[in-house]
C-alpha positions as CSV (number, residue, x, y, z in Angstrom):
1,M,28.5,-20.4,-55.7
2,K,27.6,-22.1,-58.7
3,L,24.0,-23.2,-59.5
4,Q,24.7,-26.7,-59.2
5,D,26.0,-26.1,-55.5
6,R,23.4,-23.5,-54.9
7,L,20.9,-26.5,-55.6
8,H,22.8,-28.9,-53.7
9,R,22.6,-27.0,-50.7
10,L,19.1,-26.4,-51.6
11,R,18.4,-30.1,-51.4
12,H,20.2,-30.6,-48.1
13,D,18.4,-28.0,-46.3
14,A,14.9,-29.4,-47.7
15,G,15.9,-32.5,-46.0
16,C,16.4,-34.4,-49.8
17,A,19.4,-36.7,-49.9
18,A,22.1,-35.2,-51.0
19,G,23.5,-37.2,-55.1
20,P,26.3,-36.2,-56.8
21,A,26.0,-32.4,-58.2
22,R,25.1,-32.9,-61.5
23,S,26.4,-30.8,-64.6
24,V,23.8,-28.7,-65.5
25,T,24.0,-27.2,-69.5
26,P,22.7,-24.0,-70.1
27,G,19.0,-23.5,-72.1
28,S,18.0,-27.0,-70.6
29,G,15.2,-27.8,-68.4
30,A,17.4,-29.3,-66.4
31,V,17.4,-25.8,-64.0
32,A,13.5,-25.6,-63.8
33,S,13.1,-29.0,-63.3
34,A,15.8,-29.2,-60.3
35,E,14.0,-26.2,-58.8
36,L,10.4,-27.7,-58.8
37,S,12.0,-31.0,-57.0
38,V,13.5,-28.9,-54.3
39,T,9.8,-27.0,-53.8
40,E,8.1,-30.1,-53.2
41,A,10.4,-31.2,-51.0
42,L,10.1,-28.2,-48.7
43,D,6.5,-28.2,-49.5
44,A,6.0,-32.0,-48.4
45,R,8.2,-31.3,-45.3
46,L,5.5,-28.3,-43.7
47,R,3.2,-31.0,-44.7
48,R,4.2,-33.6,-42.8
49,T,5.5,-30.8,-40.0
50,A,1.9,-29.7,-39.4
51,T,0.5,-32.7,-39.2
52,Q,2.8,-34.0,-36.4
53,R,2.0,-30.7,-34.7
54,A,-1.7,-31.3,-34.9
55,S,-1.5,-34.7,-33.7
56,A,0.7,-33.7,-30.6
57,R,-2.3,-30.5,-29.7
58,P,-4.9,-31.6,-27.1
59,A,-8.2,-31.4,-28.9
60,T,-9.9,-27.6,-27.2
61,R,-13.3,-26.0,-27.0
62,G,-12.5,-22.3,-28.0
63,A,-12.8,-19.4,-25.7
64,S,-16.4,-18.4,-25.9
65,P,-17.2,-14.8,-24.3
66,A,-20.8,-16.6,-24.1
67,A,-19.7,-19.5,-22.7
68,L,-18.0,-17.6,-20.0
69,A,-20.6,-15.5,-19.1
70,T,-22.6,-17.9,-18.5
71,A,-20.1,-19.7,-16.4
72,L,-19.8,-17.0,-13.8
73,G,-23.1,-15.8,-13.7
74,A,-22.3,-12.4,-15.7
75,I,-23.6,-10.8,-18.9
76,E,-21.6,-9.5,-21.8
77,V,-22.3,-5.7,-22.2
78,S,-20.3,-5.8,-25.2
79,P,-17.9,-7.7,-27.5
80,G,-15.6,-9.3,-25.6
81,L,-16.7,-7.5,-22.7
82,L,-18.5,-9.0,-19.9
83,L,-20.1,-7.5,-15.9
84,K,-21.0,-9.2,-13.3
85,Q,-23.1,-7.0,-10.9
86,Y,-24.7,-7.8,-7.7
87,T,-25.6,-6.1,-4.2
88,Y,-25.2,-7.2,-0.4
89,A,-26.4,-6.2,2.7
90,F,-23.2,-4.5,4.9
91,E,-23.9,-3.6,8.6
92,S,-21.2,-2.2,10.4
93,R,-20.1,-3.8,14.0
94,A,-20.4,0.3,15.4
95,A,-22.1,3.3,14.5
96,V,-18.7,5.2,13.0
97,D,-18.3,7.6,10.3
98,P,-16.4,6.1,7.8
99,S,-15.0,9.8,6.8
100,A,-13.3,10.0,10.8
101,L,-9.6,8.9,9.6
102,P,-6.8,11.8,9.4
103,E,-6.4,10.5,5.2
104,L,-9.4,11.9,5.0
105,A,-9.3,15.1,7.3
106,A,-9.3,17.7,3.9
107,V,-12.1,15.4,1.8
108,P,-14.9,16.9,1.8
109,Q,-16.3,14.1,-0.8
110,R,-18.2,11.0,0.7
111,D,-18.9,8.5,-2.3
112,W,-16.3,6.2,-1.3
113,V,-15.7,3.8,-4.7
114,Y,-13.9,0.5,-3.6
115,C,-11.4,-1.0,-6.0
116,D,-9.1,-4.1,-6.8
117,T,-7.8,-5.3,-9.8
118,E,-6.6,-8.5,-11.2
119,T,-3.8,-8.2,-14.1
120,T,-1.7,-10.2,-15.9
121,G,1.6,-9.7,-14.1
122,L,2.7,-8.3,-10.7
123,S,5.7,-6.2,-12.1
124,G,3.5,-3.6,-13.7
125,G,4.8,-1.8,-16.9
126,V,3.2,-1.8,-20.6
127,G,2.9,-5.5,-21.2
128,T,0.9,-5.6,-17.9
129,L,-3.4,-5.2,-18.0
130,A,-5.8,-5.7,-16.0
131,F,-7.9,-8.2,-17.0
132,M,-10.7,-8.5,-14.4
133,V,-11.6,-4.7,-12.2
134,G,-13.8,-5.0,-9.1
135,V,-16.0,-1.6,-8.0
136,A,-18.2,-1.4,-5.4
137,R,-20.2,1.7,-3.5
138,F,-23.3,2.2,-1.2
139,V,-26.2,2.4,-2.9
140,A,-28.1,3.0,-0.4
141,V,-28.3,2.9,3.1
142,G,-26.7,-0.4,4.5
143,R,-26.5,-1.8,0.8
144,V,-23.8,-1.8,-1.6
145,E,-23.4,-2.9,-5.1
146,V,-20.6,-4.6,-6.5
147,R,-19.1,-4.6,-10.3
148,Q,-16.8,-6.8,-11.5
149,Y,-15.9,-6.5,-15.5
150,V,-13.8,-9.5,-16.9
151,L,-11.9,-9.1,-20.6
152,C,-11.8,-11.3,-22.3
153,S,-10.4,-9.9,-25.2
154,P,-7.3,-7.4,-25.4
155,A,-9.3,-5.5,-27.8
156,A,-11.9,-4.9,-25.6
157,E,-9.6,-3.1,-22.9
158,A,-10.6,0.4,-24.3
159,E,-14.2,-0.3,-23.7
160,M,-14.0,-1.6,-20.5
161,L,-11.8,1.2,-18.7
162,R,-14.3,3.6,-20.4
163,Q,-17.5,1.8,-18.3
164,V,-15.3,1.6,-15.0
165,I,-14.4,5.8,-15.1
166,D,-17.8,6.3,-15.8
167,W,-19.0,4.1,-13.3
168,I,-16.4,5.7,-10.4
169,G,-17.6,9.1,-11.4
170,A,-15.6,12.9,-10.9
171,D,-16.4,13.3,-7.5
172,A,-15.6,9.7,-6.1
173,V,-12.6,8.7,-3.3
174,L,-10.9,5.5,-3.9
175,V,-10.4,3.1,-1.7
176,S,-8.5,0.2,-2.4
177,Y,-5.2,-1.7,-0.9
178,N,-1.9,-0.8,-2.0
179,G,-3.3,0.6,-5.1
180,K,-1.7,4.0,-4.8
181,C,1.1,1.9,-5.4
182,F,-0.2,-0.6,-7.6
183,D,-3.6,-0.7,-9.3
184,V,-3.9,3.1,-9.6
185,P,-0.5,3.7,-11.6
186,L,-1.2,0.4,-13.5
187,L,-5.2,2.0,-14.5
188,L,-3.3,5.7,-15.4
189,S,-1.3,3.8,-17.9
190,R,-3.4,1.6,-19.5
191,L,-5.9,4.6,-19.9
192,A,-2.9,6.7,-21.4
193,L,-1.8,4.0,-24.3
194,C,-5.5,3.3,-24.9
195,R,-6.0,7.1,-24.9
196,V,-9.3,7.1,-23.0
197,R,-9.6,10.7,-21.0
198,S,-10.5,10.2,-17.2
199,A,-10.4,12.2,-13.8
200,L,-9.1,9.5,-12.1
201,A,-5.4,10.9,-11.3
202,D,-7.4,13.9,-9.7
203,L,-9.7,11.6,-7.6
204,P,-8.6,11.6,-3.6
205,Q,-7.4,8.1,-2.6
206,L,-7.5,6.3,1.1
207,D,-5.0,3.6,0.8
208,L,-6.2,1.2,3.4
209,M,-2.1,-0.6,3.4
210,Y,-0.7,2.7,4.7
211,T,-3.9,3.1,7.5
212,V,-3.8,-0.8,8.4
213,R,0.1,-0.3,8.3
214,R,0.5,3.0,10.7
215,A,-1.2,1.1,13.1
216,C,-0.7,-2.7,13.6
217,R,3.0,-3.1,12.3
218,R,4.2,-3.1,15.4
219,F,2.2,-6.3,16.6
220,W,1.9,-7.7,13.1
221,P,4.0,-10.2,11.4
222,D,2.8,-8.3,8.0
223,C,0.0,-6.3,7.1
224,R,-1.1,-8.1,4.0
225,L,-4.8,-8.1,3.1
226,Q,-5.6,-11.5,4.6
227,T,-4.1,-10.9,7.9
228,A,-5.7,-7.5,8.2
229,E,-9.2,-9.8,7.5
230,R,-8.1,-12.1,10.2
231,R,-7.0,-10.0,12.7
232,L,-9.5,-6.8,12.4
233,L,-12.5,-8.1,10.8
234,G,-12.1,-12.1,12.0
235,R,-12.5,-13.6,8.4
236,V,-10.9,-16.4,7.1
237,R,-10.8,-17.3,3.8
238,E,-11.2,-20.8,2.5
239,D,-10.9,-22.1,-0.7
240,D,-9.6,-18.9,-2.3
241,M,-7.1,-18.9,-5.4
242,P,-4.1,-17.3,-4.7
243,G,-3.7,-13.9,-6.2
244,A,-0.7,-14.7,-8.2
245,E,-2.0,-17.7,-9.7
246,A,-4.6,-15.3,-11.9
247,P,-2.6,-14.1,-14.6
248,E,-2.2,-18.3,-15.8
249,A,-6.1,-18.7,-15.3
250,W,-6.6,-16.1,-17.8
251,R,-4.2,-17.2,-19.9
252,R,-5.5,-20.6,-19.7
253,W,-8.8,-19.7,-20.7
254,L,-8.2,-18.0,-23.5
255,R,-5.9,-20.7,-24.8
256,G,-8.8,-23.0,-24.6
257,G,-11.7,-22.1,-22.7
258,D,-11.0,-23.5,-19.4
259,D,-13.4,-21.5,-17.2
260,L,-12.7,-23.0,-13.9
261,G,-9.5,-21.1,-12.9
262,L,-11.8,-17.8,-13.7
263,R,-14.3,-18.4,-11.3
264,G,-12.0,-18.5,-8.2
265,V,-10.5,-15.6,-9.8
266,L,-13.4,-13.9,-9.9
267,R,-14.5,-14.8,-6.5
268,H,-11.1,-14.0,-5.0
269,N,-11.6,-10.1,-6.6
270,A,-15.3,-10.3,-5.0
271,L,-14.0,-11.0,-1.8
272,D,-11.3,-8.9,-2.2
273,V,-13.5,-6.2,-2.6
274,E,-16.1,-6.5,0.3
275,S,-13.1,-6.7,2.8
276,L,-12.1,-3.5,1.5
277,V,-16.0,-1.9,2.6
278,A,-15.4,-3.9,5.9
279,L,-11.9,-3.0,6.7
280,H,-12.7,0.6,5.8
281,H,-15.5,0.8,8.6
282,R,-12.9,-0.7,11.0
283,M,-10.5,1.1,10.9
284,A,-12.9,4.3,11.7
285,Q,-13.8,2.4,14.6
286,V,-9.7,2.1,15.4
287,Y,-8.8,5.4,14.6
288,A,-11.5,6.5,17.1
289,G,-9.8,4.7,20.3
290,G,-11.7,1.5,21.0
291,D,-10.9,-0.9,23.6
292,D,-8.6,-2.9,20.6
293,T,-5.0,-5.3,21.8
294,G,-2.4,-5.2,19.6
295,V,-2.9,-1.7,18.3
296,D,-0.7,1.2,18.5
297,Y,-2.2,3.8,20.2
298,T,0.9,6.1,19.7
299,A,1.1,6.1,16.3
300,I,-2.8,6.6,15.7
301,G,-2.4,9.7,18.3
302,R,0.3,11.4,15.9
303,A,-1.5,10.8,12.6
304,W,-4.3,13.2,14.0
305,W,-1.6,15.5,15.5
306,Q,0.0,15.8,12.3
307,V,-2.9,17.0,10.5
308,D,-3.3,19.7,13.3
309,L,-6.2,17.8,15.2
310,R,-4.5,18.0,18.3
311,H,-7.4,17.3,20.5
312,E,-8.2,14.5,19.1
313,A,-4.9,12.9,19.4
314,V,-4.7,14.3,22.9
315,R,-7.8,11.8,23.6
316,I,-6.6,9.1,22.1
317,W,-3.5,9.1,23.9
318,E,-5.9,9.7,27.3
319,G,-7.9,7.2,26.1
320,A,-5.3,4.6,25.8
321,G,-4.5,4.4,29.3
322,D,-1.9,1.9,30.4
323,R,-1.8,0.5,26.1
324,L,0.2,3.7,25.5
325,C,3.7,3.3,25.2
326,E,6.6,5.2,26.6
327,R,6.9,7.0,23.2
328,G,3.0,8.0,23.7
329,R,3.6,9.3,27.1
330,L,6.4,11.4,26.3
331,L,3.9,13.0,23.5
332,L,1.7,13.5,25.2
333,A,2.8,15.0,27.9
334,A,5.0,17.3,25.5
335,E,1.4,18.3,24.5
336,Y,0.5,19.1,28.2
337,R,3.8,21.4,27.9
338,R,3.0,23.3,24.9
339,R,-0.6,24.0,26.8
340,G,1.0,25.2,30.1
341,D,-0.9,22.0,32.0
342,W,2.4,21.4,34.1
343,P,1.3,19.0,37.0
344,R,0.4,16.4,34.3
345,A,3.6,16.6,32.3
346,V,5.6,16.4,35.1
347,A,3.6,13.7,36.4
348,I,4.1,11.6,33.4
349,W,7.9,12.8,33.4
350,Q,8.2,11.5,37.1
351,Q,6.4,8.2,36.3
352,L,8.5,7.4,33.3
353,H,11.8,8.4,35.4
354,D,11.0,6.5,37.9
355,A,10.9,3.6,35.2
356,G,14.2,4.6,34.3
357,H,13.6,6.0,31.0
358,A,16.3,8.7,30.3
359,A,14.4,11.0,28.3
360,A,12.1,11.9,30.8
361,S,14.8,12.6,33.1
362,V,16.2,14.7,30.2
363,E,12.7,16.6,30.6
364,L,12.1,17.1,34.3
365,A,15.7,18.3,34.1
366,K,14.6,21.1,31.9
367,Y,11.6,21.8,34.0
368,H,13.8,22.4,37.0
369,E,15.9,24.2,35.9
370,H,13.5,26.8,33.5
371,R,10.6,27.0,35.8
372,R,11.5,26.4,39.2
373,R,15.5,27.5,39.3
374,D,15.6,24.6,41.5
375,Y,19.3,24.0,40.1
376,G,20.6,21.6,42.4
377,T,17.4,19.2,41.7
378,A,17.9,19.6,38.0
379,L,21.6,18.1,38.1
380,R,20.1,15.0,40.0
381,Y,18.1,15.0,37.0
382,A,20.3,15.7,34.0
383,S,22.8,13.2,35.8
384,L,20.5,10.6,34.4
385,G,19.9,12.1,30.9
386,D,21.8,10.7,27.3
387,D,20.8,13.2,24.9
388,A,23.4,15.7,23.1
389,G,23.2,18.2,25.6
390,S,23.4,16.6,28.5
391,D,26.9,16.8,29.9
392,Q,26.8,20.7,28.8
393,R,23.2,20.7,30.7
394,C,25.4,19.2,33.7
395,V,28.1,21.9,33.3
396,R,26.1,24.8,33.0
397,L,23.8,23.7,36.1
398,R,27.8,23.0,38.2
399,G,28.8,26.6,37.3
400,R,25.5,27.9,38.2
401,L,25.5,26.4,41.7
402,D,28.6,27.3,42.1
403,R,28.0,30.7,41.8
404,G,24.9,30.4,44.3
405,R,27.9,29.4,46.4
406,C,30.2,32.2,46.0
407,A,26.9,35.0,46.5
408,T,26.2,36.3,49.5
409,P,23.2,35.0,51.4
410,T,19.8,37.0,51.4
411,G,19.4,38.9,54.4
412,A,22.9,39.4,55.5
413,F,24.9,41.9,57.5
414,Q,27.5,43.5,55.6
415,L,29.9,46.5,56.6
416,P,30.2,49.7,54.6
417,L,33.2,50.5,52.6
418,L,35.5,53.1,54.6
419,A,38.3,55.1,53.1
420,G,42.2,54.6,53.6
421,S,42.6,56.6,56.7
422,E,39.2,56.0,58.8
423,A,40.3,52.7,58.1
424,N,43.5,53.1,60.0
425,A,41.7,54.9,62.5
426,M,39.7,51.7,63.2
427,K,42.6,50.4,64.2
């Protein structure tokens, strides 16, 4: 491409009017003057663009950590990191042991640390970080301390993580709601990226979402934290910021210092942490066997049974009474059978059989066949069963009954067998 054509294109790109191309004589100052005019045109265009953008941008005050600390009632513990700390009194509705849960049967620690995070997104991944971490623990009987760490700059993330991990300690039990799937994996990934060493991955965890879901999903439309608050704690939040709006509230503050949204996020996080404390004690009361309605005592007892605390499972099932579903009654009868308590087991099976429960009919068939040797009664029950072996069981029982009819009745008189000549002599 000739030099004059290149200059013509530069002028066009710079927004200059494209005039007729002039011939450029080598050795003259035309080339230098042309390049100078192009540069001036580019500078003028950049100045115009900057002026237009500055006039269109709304005037905002800077995002000051000191101003945010004042608005949130927090202190700046390090550059770009705020801490709000407070304590409150907590009294459980009943004297329960918070460690009396199946998930904690093999956990010796009793230092409960309640944790909830507010993040820049819900999808996880490398680009998602926790800009607010709320933690709490009991510092005295009936006294809970809450700490909320607020990130004012991504550069302070490593320091925030170090302070959170140091406060949690190495002997705590981490209590969360959906923390196993979201909060803890996110914190572990951020710890690795920031090269902060911690024992967080080795801490025992109590994820209350699974505890609540096991006991209540049969009766509830969902098992979100606020649903559990309303149904189990009798709490209804008012003017609470939805958690999905938290990321945008933090970004708004970073862009212009708008702290109104972050105040809502801080309150939302505090409510979450305090609900974890109350919900932990409430679920310990439910799993101890109370008079709650809308609770699946079959699943609760089965959870105790799975951690080899069968006496606790039987106590839960027996205490449930009529609130125990048919599946739970079958499990209770099976435990009676294992203990050799046949009268109680048969009583449950008979009650369920009278209500039309086919599985109970199968159990009665097995009982009369193997324990009572009453094949006729066993066949009547087996014919009502619907399991895979009912047909085979009926065939076997009919065969035993047929063989029993062909057999000689007990106590009947039987003639001795005679040889051929003796038999002819008797004629």
